[in-house]
MARDREN-499437 format. One line per field, with one value per atom (N, C-alpha, C): residue number from 0; residue in one letter; z, y, x. Coordinates in Angstrom, 1 decimal. Layout:
<recs>
n = c(NUM;...)
res = c(A;...)
pz = c(Z;...)
py = c(Y;...)
px = c(X;...)
</recs>
This chain:
<recs>
n = c(0;0;0;1;1;1;2;2;2;3;3;3;4;4;4;5;5;5;6;6;6;7;7;7;8;8;8;9;9;9;10;10;10;11;11;11;12;12;12;13;13;13;14;14;14;15;15;15;16;16;16;17;17;17;18;18;18;19;19;19;20;20;20;21;21;21;22;22;22;23;23;23;24;24;24;25;25;25;26;26;26;27;27;27;28;28;28;29;29;29;30;30;30;31;31;31;32;32;32;33;33;33;34;34;34;35;35;35;36;36;36;37;37;37;38;38;38;39;39;39;40;40;40;41;41;41;42;42;42;43;43;43;44;44;44;45;45;45;46;46;46;47;47;47;48;48;48;49;49;49;50;50;50;51;51;51;52;52;52;53;53;53;54;54;54;55;55;55;56;56;56;57;57;57;58;58;58;59;59;59;60;60;60;61;61;61;62;62;62;63;63;63;64;64;64;65;65;65;66;66;66;67;67;67;68;68;68;69;69;69;70;70;70;71;71;71;72;72;72;73;73;73;74;74;74;75;75;75;76;76;76;77;77;77;78;78;78;79;79;79;80;80;80;81;81;81;82;82;82;83;83;83;84;84;84;85;85;85;86;86;86;87;87;87;88;88;88;89;89;89;90;90;90;91;91;91;92;92;92;93;93;93;94;94;94;95;95;95;96;96;96;97;97;97;98;98;98;99;99;99;100;100;100;101;101;101;102;102;102;103;103;103;104;104;104;105;105;105;106;106;106;107;107;107;108;108;108;109;109;109;110;110;110;111;111;111;112;112;112;113;113;113;114;114;114;115;115;115;116;116;116;117;117;117;118;118;118;119;119;119;120;120;120;121;121;121;122;122;122;123;123;123;124;124;124;125;125;125;126;126;126;127;127;127;128;128;128;129;129;129;130;130;130;131;131;131;132;132;132;133;133;133;134;134;134;135;135;135;136;136;136;137;137;137;138;138;138;139;139;139;140;140;140;141;141;141;142;142;142;143;143;143;144;144;144;145;145;145;146;146;146;147;147;147;148;148;148;149;149;149;150;150;150;151;151;151;152;152;152;153;153;153;154;154;154;155;155;155;156;156;156;157;157;157;158;158;158;159;159;159;160;160;160;161;161;161;162;162;162;163;163;163;164;164;164;165;165;165;166;166;166;167;167;167;168;168;168;169;169;169;170;170;170;171;171;171;172;172;172;173;173;173;174;174;174;175;175;175;176;176;176;177;177;177;178;178;178;179;179;179;180;180;180;181;181;181;182;182;182;183;183;183;184;184;184;185;185;185;186;186;186;187;187;187;188;188;188;189;189;189;190;190;190;191;191;191;192;192;192;193;193;193;194;194;194;195;195;195;196;196;196;197;197;197;198;198;198;199;199;199;200;200;200;201;201;201;202;202;202;203;203;203;204;204;204;205;205;205;206;206;206;207;207;207;208;208;208;209;209;209;210;210;210;211;211;211;212;212;212;213;213;213;214;214;214;215;215;215;216;216;216;217;217;217;218;218;218;219;219;219)
res = c(M;M;M;P;P;P;Y;Y;Y;A;A;A;K;K;K;L;L;L;E;E;E;F;F;F;P;P;P;T;T;T;T;T;T;E;E;E;A;A;A;R;R;R;W;W;W;L;L;L;R;R;R;A;A;A;F;F;F;T;T;T;D;D;D;R;R;R;F;F;F;P;P;P;E;E;E;A;A;A;E;E;E;L;L;L;R;R;R;V;V;V;F;F;F;N;N;N;S;S;S;A;A;A;R;R;R;A;A;A;D;D;D;G;G;G;T;T;T;T;T;T;T;T;T;L;L;L;F;F;F;A;A;A;E;E;E;L;L;L;S;S;S;A;A;A;P;P;P;D;D;D;V;V;V;S;S;S;A;A;A;A;A;A;R;R;R;S;S;S;A;A;A;I;I;I;R;R;R;G;G;G;Y;Y;Y;N;N;N;A;A;A;V;V;V;V;V;V;E;E;E;A;A;A;E;E;E;R;R;R;L;L;L;G;G;G;K;K;K;G;G;G;D;D;D;D;D;D;G;G;G;A;A;A;F;F;F;V;V;V;R;R;R;L;L;L;E;E;E;S;S;S;T;T;T;E;E;E;P;P;P;I;I;I;L;L;L;Q;Q;Q;E;E;E;P;P;P;I;I;I;G;G;G;P;P;P;A;A;A;W;W;W;P;P;P;D;D;D;V;V;V;D;D;D;A;A;A;P;P;P;F;F;F;T;T;T;V;V;V;R;R;R;D;D;D;G;G;G;T;T;T;V;V;V;V;V;V;C;C;C;C;C;C;V;V;V;A;A;A;V;V;V;T;T;T;G;G;G;D;D;D;R;R;R;L;L;L;P;P;P;A;A;A;L;L;L;R;R;R;E;E;E;R;R;R;L;L;L;R;R;R;G;G;G;C;C;C;E;E;E;A;A;A;S;S;S;I;I;I;G;G;G;A;A;A;V;V;V;Y;Y;Y;R;R;R;G;G;G;F;F;F;E;E;E;P;P;P;E;E;E;R;R;R;L;L;L;L;L;L;T;T;T;D;D;D;Q;Q;Q;Q;Q;Q;R;R;R;T;T;T;L;L;L;L;L;L;R;R;R;V;V;V;A;A;A;A;A;A;D;D;D;R;R;R;G;G;G;Y;Y;Y;Y;Y;Y;D;D;D;T;T;T;P;P;P;R;R;R;D;D;D;C;C;C;T;T;T;Q;Q;Q;E;E;E;E;E;E;I;I;I;A;A;A;T;T;T;A;A;A;A;A;A;G;G;G;I;I;I;A;A;A;K;K;K;S;S;S;T;T;T;C;C;C;S;S;S;E;E;E;T;T;T;L;L;L;H;H;H;R;R;R;A;A;A;E;E;E;G;G;G;R;R;R;I;I;I;V;V;V;E;E;E;Q;Q;Q;F;F;F;L;L;L;T;T;T;D;D;D;C;C;C;D;D;D;G;G;G;G;G;G;C;C;C;A;A;A;C;C;C;P;P;P;A;A;A;P;P;P;I;I;I;D;D;D;E;E;E;L;L;L;V;V;V)
pz = c(0.3;-1.1;-1.4;-2.8;-3.6;-3.9;-3.9;-4.3;-5.3;-6.5;-7.4;-7.6;-7.4;-7.6;-9.2;-9.6;-11.0;-11.3;-12.3;-12.7;-14.1;-14.4;-15.9;-16.0;-17.4;-17.5;-17.5;-17.3;-17.1;-18.6;-19.4;-20.9;-21.0;-20.3;-20.4;-20.0;-19.2;-18.7;-19.0;-20.4;-20.9;-19.8;-19.2;-18.4;-17.2;-16.8;-15.7;-15.9;-17.3;-17.8;-18.1;-18.5;-18.6;-17.3;-16.4;-14.9;-14.4;-14.3;-13.8;-14.5;-15.9;-16.5;-16.0;-15.7;-15.3;-13.9;-13.1;-11.7;-11.4;-11.6;-11.5;-10.0;-9.1;-7.7;-7.0;-7.7;-7.2;-7.2;-6.2;-6.0;-5.7;-6.3;-6.1;-5.3;-3.9;-3.4;-3.4;-4.3;-4.4;-3.5;-2.7;-1.7;-2.2;-3.1;-3.7;-5.0;-6.0;-7.2;-7.7;-8.5;-9.3;-10.6;-11.5;-12.9;-13.2;-13.6;-13.8;-14.7;-15.6;-16.7;-17.5;-17.8;-18.4;-17.6;-16.1;-15.3;-14.4;-14.1;-13.0;-12.1;-10.6;-9.4;-8.6;-8.2;-7.4;-6.0;-4.8;-3.5;-3.2;-3.2;-2.9;-2.2;-1.8;-1.2;-2.0;-2.3;-3.3;-2.6;-2.9;-2.1;-3.1;-3.0;-4.1;-3.1;-3.6;-3.1;-2.9;-3.9;-3.8;-4.1;-3.0;-3.2;-4.1;-3.5;-3.9;-5.6;-6.0;-7.5;-8.2;-7.6;-8.2;-8.3;-7.4;-7.6;-8.6;-8.6;-9.6;-11.0;-11.1;-12.7;-12.9;-12.0;-12.1;-12.7;-12.0;-12.4;-13.6;-14.4;-15.5;-16.7;-16.5;-17.7;-18.1;-19.3;-19.8;-19.5;-19.2;-18.9;-17.4;-16.7;-15.3;-14.9;-14.4;-14.1;-12.8;-11.9;-10.5;-9.9;-9.0;-8.0;-7.0;-6.1;-4.7;-3.5;-2.9;-1.6;-0.5;0.1;1.2;2.5;2.7;3.9;3.8;5.0;5.1;5.4;4.6;4.7;5.5;5.7;6.4;5.6;4.2;3.4;2.3;2.6;1.4;1.7;0.8;1.0;0.1;1.0;0.6;-0.5;-1.5;-2.8;-3.4;-4.0;-4.8;-6.1;-7.0;-8.6;-9.5;-10.4;-11.4;-12.7;-13.4;-14.9;-16.0;-17.1;-18.0;-18.9;-18.3;-18.8;-17.7;-17.9;-16.9;-16.5;-15.4;-15.0;-15.2;-14.9;-15.0;-16.3;-16.7;-18.0;-18.1;-19.2;-19.3;-19.1;-18.6;-18.4;-19.6;-19.5;-20.5;-20.4;-20.9;-20.9;-19.4;-19.5;-18.1;-17.1;-17.6;-16.4;-15.6;-16.3;-15.5;-14.3;-13.3;-11.9;-11.8;-10.9;-10.8;-10.1;-10.7;-10.2;-9.9;-8.4;-8.0;-6.8;-6.2;-5.3;-3.9;-3.2;-3.4;-4.4;-5.0;-5.8;-5.8;-6.2;-6.5;-7.7;-8.0;-9.3;-9.0;-9.7;-9.7;-11.0;-11.2;-12.6;-13.8;-14.0;-15.1;-15.1;-13.7;-13.6;-12.4;-12.6;-11.6;-10.9;-9.8;-9.1;-8.0;-8.2;-7.3;-6.9;-5.7;-5.3;-5.3;-6.1;-6.3;-6.0;-5.4;-5.1;-6.2;-6.5;-7.7;-7.3;-7.4;-7.1;-7.9;-7.2;-7.7;-9.2;-9.5;-10.8;-11.8;-11.5;-12.6;-12.8;-11.9;-12.3;-13.5;-13.8;-15.2;-16.2;-16.3;-17.4;-17.4;-16.2;-16.2;-16.6;-16.2;-16.9;-18.4;-18.9;-20.3;-21.0;-20.5;-21.1;-21.1;-20.1;-20.0;-20.9;-21.5;-22.5;-23.9;-24.1;-25.1;-24.7;-23.6;-23.0;-22.4;-22.0;-21.2;-19.8;-19.2;-17.9;-17.6;-16.3;-16.1;-14.5;-14.0;-12.7;-12.0;-11.0;-10.4;-9.4;-8.5;-7.6;-7.3;-6.8;-6.2;-4.9;-3.7;-2.5;-2.0;-0.9;-0.2;0.8;0.6;1.2;2.6;3.3;4.8;5.0;5.9;6.2;7.8;8.3;9.7;10.6;10.1;10.9;11.1;10.3;10.5;11.1;11.4;12.0;13.4;14.2;15.6;15.9;17.2;17.2;18.0;18.3;19.0;20.4;21.0;22.4;22.3;21.5;21.4;21.1;20.0;19.8;21.0;21.8;22.8;23.9;24.1;25.4;24.7;23.8;23.3;23.4;22.8;23.4;24.7;25.7;26.9;27.4;27.1;27.3;26.9;25.7;25.1;25.7;25.8;26.8;27.9;28.9;30.0;30.4;29.0;29.2;29.3;28.9;29.0;28.2;27.1;26.0;26.1;27.0;27.1;27.7;27.8;28.3;29.1;30.6;31.3;31.4;31.6;31.6;32.7;32.3;33.5;34.1;33.6;34.4;34.1;35.0;34.8;34.1;33.7;33.2;34.2;35.6;36.4;36.4;36.4;36.3;35.2;33.8;32.6;32.8;33.5;33.7;34.5;35.6;36.4;35.8;34.9;34.1;33.0;32.5;31.3;32.1;33.5;34.1;33.7;33.6;32.9;34.2;34.1;34.9;34.3;35.2;34.8;33.6;33.9;33.1;31.5;31.5;30.3;29.6;30.5;29.9;29.3;29.9;29.6;28.2;28.3;27.1;25.8;26.0;24.9;24.5;25.4;24.9;24.1;24.6;23.7;22.6;22.4;21.0;20.2;20.7;19.7;19.3;20.1;19.9;18.9;19.0;18.1;16.6;16.5;15.1;14.7;15.4;14.9;14.5;15.1;14.8;13.6;13.7;12.2;11.0;11.0;9.8;9.5;10.6;10.4;9.6;10.0;9.3;8.1;7.8;6.4;5.4;6.0;5.0;4.7;5.6;5.5;4.4;4.5;3.8;2.3;2.1;0.8;0.3;1.2;0.8;0.8;0.8;0.7;1.6;2.2;3.2;2.7;3.4;3.1;1.9;1.2;-0.1;-0.3;-1.6;-2.0;-3.5;-3.9;-5.5;-6.1;-7.4;-8.3;-8.5;-8.9;-9.1;-8.4;-7.0;-5.9;-6.0;-6.5;-6.4;-8.0;-8.9;-10.1;-10.6)
py = c(15.4;15.1;13.9;14.3;13.2;12.1;10.8;9.6;9.0;8.4;7.9;6.3;5.6;4.2;3.8;3.3;3.1;1.6;1.2;-0.1;-0.2;-1.3;-1.5;-3.0;-3.5;-4.8;-5.4;-6.6;-6.8;-7.0;-6.3;-6.4;-6.6;-5.9;-5.9;-7.3;-7.8;-9.3;-10.3;-10.6;-11.9;-13.2;-13.6;-14.6;-14.4;-13.3;-13.0;-12.9;-12.6;-12.5;-14.1;-14.8;-16.2;-16.9;-16.4;-17.0;-16.7;-15.6;-15.0;-15.6;-16.0;-16.4;-17.9;-18.7;-20.2;-20.1;-19.1;-19.2;-17.8;-17.8;-16.4;-16.0;-17.0;-16.6;-16.3;-16.5;-16.1;-14.8;-14.1;-12.9;-12.5;-11.5;-11.1;-9.8;-9.6;-8.3;-7.9;-7.2;-6.7;-5.6;-6.0;-5.0;-4.1;-4.7;-3.9;-4.5;-3.7;-4.1;-3.1;-3.7;-2.8;-3.6;-2.8;-3.4;-2.7;-3.8;-3.4;-4.4;-4.1;-4.8;-5.9;-5.3;-6.2;-7.2;-7.1;-8.1;-7.5;-7.9;-7.2;-8.1;-7.7;-8.3;-7.9;-8.8;-8.6;-9.2;-8.5;-9.2;-9.1;-10.1;-10.3;-11.4;-11.1;-12.4;-12.9;-14.3;-14.9;-15.8;-15.4;-16.1;-16.9;-18.1;-18.8;-20.0;-20.7;-22.0;-23.0;-23.0;-23.9;-23.2;-22.7;-21.8;-22.8;-23.8;-24.4;-24.8;-25.3;-25.3;-24.0;-22.9;-21.5;-21.3;-21.4;-21.1;-21.9;-23.4;-24.2;-23.8;-23.2;-22.8;-21.6;-20.7;-19.5;-19.9;-20.7;-21.2;-21.8;-22.2;-22.9;-22.0;-20.7;-19.7;-19.4;-19.3;-19.1;-17.8;-16.5;-15.3;-15.2;-16.2;-16.2;-16.7;-16.2;-16.6;-17.2;-16.7;-17.4;-17.1;-17.9;-18.1;-18.6;-17.9;-18.4;-18.0;-19.1;-19.1;-18.5;-17.4;-16.8;-17.1;-17.7;-17.9;-17.8;-18.0;-18.2;-17.0;-16.4;-15.4;-15.3;-14.1;-14.3;-14.9;-14.9;-15.4;-16.6;-16.6;-17.3;-17.6;-17.2;-17.4;-16.1;-15.8;-14.5;-15.2;-14.6;-15.0;-14.0;-14.3;-13.5;-13.9;-13.0;-13.4;-12.5;-13.1;-12.6;-12.8;-11.7;-12.0;-11.0;-11.6;-10.5;-9.8;-9.9;-8.9;-8.0;-6.6;-5.5;-5.8;-5.3;-5.7;-4.5;-3.4;-1.9;-1.3;-0.5;0.2;1.2;1.6;2.8;4.0;5.1;6.3;6.9;7.3;7.9;9.5;10.0;11.4;11.9;13.4;14.1;14.0;13.6;13.7;12.3;11.5;10.0;10.1;9.6;9.7;8.5;8.6;7.6;6.4;5.0;3.9;3.0;2.7;1.9;1.0;0.0;-0.7;0.1;-0.2;-1.6;-1.5;-2.6;-2.8;-4.4;-4.6;-5.9;-6.3;-7.7;-8.3;-9.4;-9.3;-10.1;-10.4;-11.7;-11.7;-10.9;-10.7;-10.2;-8.4;-8.0;-6.5;-6.1;-4.9;-4.4;-3.2;-3.3;-2.1;-1.5;-0.3;0.5;1.8;2.5;3.8;4.8;5.8;6.6;8.2;8.9;10.3;11.1;12.2;12.7;14.1;15.2;16.8;16.9;17.9;18.1;18.7;19.5;20.1;19.2;18.1;17.1;16.0;16.2;15.1;15.2;16.2;16.6;16.0;16.4;16.0;14.5;13.9;12.4;11.8;12.2;11.5;11.6;12.8;13.0;12.2;11.9;10.9;9.5;9.2;7.8;7.6;8.5;8.3;7.6;6.4;5.6;4.7;4.7;3.6;2.5;1.5;0.5;0.6;1.8;2.0;2.8;3.0;3.7;3.9;5.3;5.6;4.8;3.9;3.3;4.1;5.0;5.9;6.9;8.0;9.0;9.2;9.5;9.5;10.8;11.2;12.2;11.6;11.9;11.1;11.3;10.3;10.5;11.6;12.7;13.6;13.8;13.4;13.1;14.3;15.6;16.6;17.0;16.2;16.3;15.2;14.1;12.8;13.2;13.8;14.1;15.8;16.0;17.3;17.7;19.0;19.3;18.8;18.8;18.1;16.9;16.1;14.5;14.3;14.9;14.7;14.9;16.0;16.4;15.5;14.9;14.2;12.8;12.3;11.0;11.0;12.1;12.2;12.2;12.8;12.6;11.2;10.7;9.1;8.4;8.5;7.7;7.9;9.2;9.7;9.1;8.8;8.4;6.9;6.3;4.8;4.1;5.0;4.4;3.3;3.3;2.3;1.1;1.1;0.2;-1.1;-2.3;-3.4;-4.0;-4.0;-3.3;-2.0;-1.3;-0.1;0.8;1.8;2.6;3.7;3.9;5.0;4.7;5.5;5.2;6.5;6.5;7.5;8.8;8.4;9.6;10.1;9.7;10.4;11.2;10.8;11.5;12.6;12.5;13.8;14.7;14.2;15.2;16.0;15.1;15.8;16.8;16.6;17.5;18.6;18.4;19.5;19.3;18.2;17.9;17.0;16.9;16.0;14.6;13.5;12.1;11.7;12.0;11.7;12.3;13.6;14.2;13.5;13.0;12.2;11.1;10.2;8.9;9.2;10.1;10.2;10.7;11.6;12.1;11.1;10.4;9.2;8.2;7.8;6.8;7.3;8.5;9.2;9.2;9.3;9.6;8.1;7.1;5.6;5.2;5.6;5.0;5.5;6.8;7.4;6.8;6.5;6.0;4.5;3.6;2.2;2.5;3.3;3.3;3.6;4.5;4.9;3.8;3.0;1.9;0.7;0.5;-0.6;-0.2;1.3;1.6;1.6;1.8;1.6;0.0;-0.6;-2.1;-2.6;-2.3;-2.6;-2.2;-0.9;-0.4;0.4;0.6;1.4;2.9;3.4;4.7;5.1;6.4;6.6;7.6;7.8;8.7;9.0;7.9;8.0;9.4;9.9;11.2;11.0;11.4;11.4;12.1;11.6;12.2;13.6;13.8;15.3;16.5;15.9;16.9;17.4;16.6;16.9;17.3;17.4;17.8;19.0)
px = c(-2.3;-2.2;-3.2;-3.7;-4.6;-3.8;-4.5;-3.9;-4.7;-4.2;-4.9;-4.7;-5.8;-5.5;-5.7;-4.6;-4.4;-4.5;-5.2;-5.4;-5.0;-4.1;-3.6;-3.3;-3.6;-3.3;-1.6;-1.3;0.2;0.6;0.4;0.7;2.2;3.1;4.4;5.0;4.5;5.0;4.2;4.6;3.6;3.6;4.5;4.5;3.5;3.4;2.6;1.1;0.8;-0.5;-0.8;0.0;-0.3;-0.5;0.1;0.0;-1.1;-1.5;-2.9;-4.0;-4.0;-4.9;-5.3;-4.0;-4.0;-4.6;-4.0;-4.4;-5.1;-6.4;-7.1;-7.3;-7.0;-7.4;-6.1;-4.9;-3.6;-3.4;-2.5;-2.4;-0.8;-0.2;1.1;1.1;1.3;1.5;2.9;3.3;4.8;5.2;6.2;6.6;7.7;8.4;9.7;9.9;10.3;10.8;11.8;12.7;13.8;13.9;14.7;15.0;16.3;17.3;18.7;19.2;19.9;20.5;19.7;18.4;17.4;16.7;16.9;16.1;15.3;14.2;13.2;13.2;13.5;13.5;12.2;11.6;10.3;10.5;10.2;10.1;8.5;7.9;6.5;5.9;4.6;4.0;3.1;3.1;2.2;1.4;0.0;-1.1;-1.9;-2.2;-3.1;-3.5;-4.9;-5.3;-4.1;-3.2;-2.3;-1.0;-0.1;1.0;2.1;2.3;3.4;3.2;1.9;1.7;1.8;1.5;1.6;2.9;3.9;5.3;6.1;5.6;6.2;5.9;4.5;4.1;4.9;5.3;5.9;7.4;8.0;9.3;9.3;8.1;8.1;8.4;7.9;8.0;9.4;9.7;11.0;11.4;10.6;11.1;11.4;11.0;11.2;12.9;13.7;15.0;15.0;14.3;14.5;13.0;12.8;11.5;11.6;12.4;12.9;11.8;11.6;10.7;11.6;11.3;12.0;11.3;10.3;9.6;8.1;7.5;5.9;5.5;4.4;3.8;2.4;1.7;0.4;-0.6;-0.6;-1.6;-1.1;0.5;1.0;2.5;3.3;4.6;5.3;6.5;7.2;8.2;8.4;9.0;10.1;11.0;11.9;11.9;11.2;11.2;12.1;12.6;13.6;13.1;12.9;12.2;12.8;13.0;13.5;12.6;11.3;10.4;9.9;9.7;9.3;7.9;7.5;6.2;5.3;5.8;5.0;5.1;4.2;4.1;5.2;5.5;6.4;5.4;6.3;5.2;4.6;3.4;2.5;2.8;4.0;4.1;4.4;4.5;5.0;3.8;2.6;1.6;1.6;2.2;2.2;2.9;2.5;3.2;4.0;5.2;6.2;5.3;5.2;4.6;5.5;5.7;6.7;5.6;6.5;5.9;5.5;4.5;3.8;2.6;2.4;1.3;0.8;-0.4;-1.0;-1.2;-0.8;-1.3;-2.2;-3.2;-4.4;-5.2;-5.5;-6.3;-6.0;-4.5;-4.0;-3.9;-4.2;-4.3;-3.5;-2.7;-1.9;-2.7;-2.6;-3.4;-2.4;-2.1;-1.4;-1.9;-1.5;-1.8;-0.8;-1.0;0.3;-0.2;0.9;0.3;0.4;-0.4;-0.8;-1.1;-0.4;-0.6;-2.1;-2.8;-4.0;-4.1;-3.1;-3.1;-2.8;-2.2;-1.8;-2.8;-4.0;-5.0;-5.9;-6.3;-6.8;-6.2;-4.8;-3.8;-3.7;-3.7;-3.5;-4.7;-5.9;-7.1;-7.2;-6.7;-6.7;-5.7;-4.6;-3.5;-4.1;-4.9;-5.3;-6.6;-7.0;-8.1;-7.6;-8.2;-7.9;-6.6;-6.1;-5.2;-5.8;-5.0;-5.6;-5.7;-4.9;-4.9;-5.9;-6.4;-7.5;-7.4;-8.0;-8.0;-9.2;-9.0;-10.1;-10.8;-9.8;-10.5;-9.6;-9.9;-9.1;-9.5;-8.3;-8.7;-7.9;-8.5;-7.8;-6.8;-5.5;-4.5;-4.3;-3.6;-3.5;-2.5;-3.1;-2.2;-2.1;-0.8;-0.5;-1.2;-0.9;-1.4;-2.5;-3.2;-4.9;-5.5;-4.6;-5.1;-5.5;-4.7;-5.2;-5.1;-5.9;-5.9;-4.5;-4.1;-3.0;-3.0;-4.2;-4.2;-4.0;-4.6;-4.3;-2.8;-2.3;-0.9;0.1;-0.3;0.7;0.5;-0.8;-0.9;-0.4;-0.5;0.0;1.5;2.2;3.8;4.1;3.3;3.7;3.6;2.5;2.2;3.2;3.6;4.7;6.3;6.5;7.7;7.9;6.8;6.8;6.5;6.6;6.4;5.0;4.0;2.7;2.4;3.0;2.9;4.1;4.9;5.8;5.3;5.9;5.4;6.5;6.2;5.1;5.0;3.8;3.8;4.5;5.2;5.9;5.4;4.1;3.3;1.7;0.8;-0.5;-1.2;-2.5;-3.0;-3.2;-3.1;-3.3;-2.0;-0.8;0.4;0.6;-0.1;0.0;-1.0;-2.0;-2.9;-2.2;-1.6;-0.8;0.2;0.8;2.0;1.6;0.5;-0.3;-1.1;-1.2;-2.1;-3.5;-4.2;-5.4;-6.2;-7.6;-8.2;-8.0;-8.0;-7.7;-8.8;-10.0;-11.1;-10.8;-10.4;-10.1;-8.9;-8.1;-6.8;-7.3;-8.1;-8.5;-9.3;-10.1;-11.1;-10.1;-9.2;-8.4;-7.6;-7.0;-6.1;-6.7;-8.0;-8.9;-9.4;-9.5;-10.2;-8.9;-7.7;-6.5;-6.0;-6.1;-5.8;-6.8;-8.1;-9.1;-8.9;-8.3;-8.2;-6.9;-6.0;-4.8;-5.2;-5.9;-6.1;-7.1;-7.9;-8.8;-8.1;-7.2;-6.3;-5.3;-4.9;-4.0;-4.7;-5.9;-6.9;-7.5;-7.6;-8.0;-6.8;-5.5;-4.3;-4.2;-4.4;-4.3;-5.4;-6.4;-7.7;-7.6;-7.0;-7.1;-5.9;-4.9;-3.7;-4.0;-5.2;-5.3;-6.5;-6.4;-7.3;-8.2;-9.3;-10.5;-11.0;-11.6;-12.0;-13.0;-12.8;-13.5;-13.7;-14.8;-15.1;-14.1;-13.7;-12.7;-13.0;-14.2;-14.5;-14.2;-14.3;-14.2;-12.6;-11.7;-10.3;-9.7;-10.6;-10.2;-11.0)
</recs>
């Protein structure tokens, strides 16, 4: 399924716009968001050169009800934010896809990656004309059935079921090869290729959230 990378300004949340103007190097990686009873709750990782100063600044905005530090993150601090202002824009007609976490806020811009069926992409692009929102890129989405070959998938399952990936390992590649009825060299090469594809996909997702970039015109 195609994925569209959407970018739009944080016009709905004036406090967030003011915050990113004041701290342009700060970034909010939102993992979960919900809006109920007029309050938006965000669970996010806040990163900045000075995380304490950034969180103190957030707490100073009138629209922010709560800015609780939950713990230390990889690049900053995990926080729970409550605000009376929404973060995401309202849908722009029926072609607008559901926009939800995860998304990133940096320098006054929300960036997210959403699934969009191919037949809705032209309508979405048309809807965005004249709007502040834009499609930064379109990607061919991650399709599990295409990531590995049937042989790789089968052998990986055999290895996992027999405890090859346990710590410590419960079996050897030779035992996996015997169970699968193939040569040990074939087993080793097949597992290595499968593991390489999985690691590559994982790193791609971590870096950009969408896999396999493709020109937008190919998908519309």
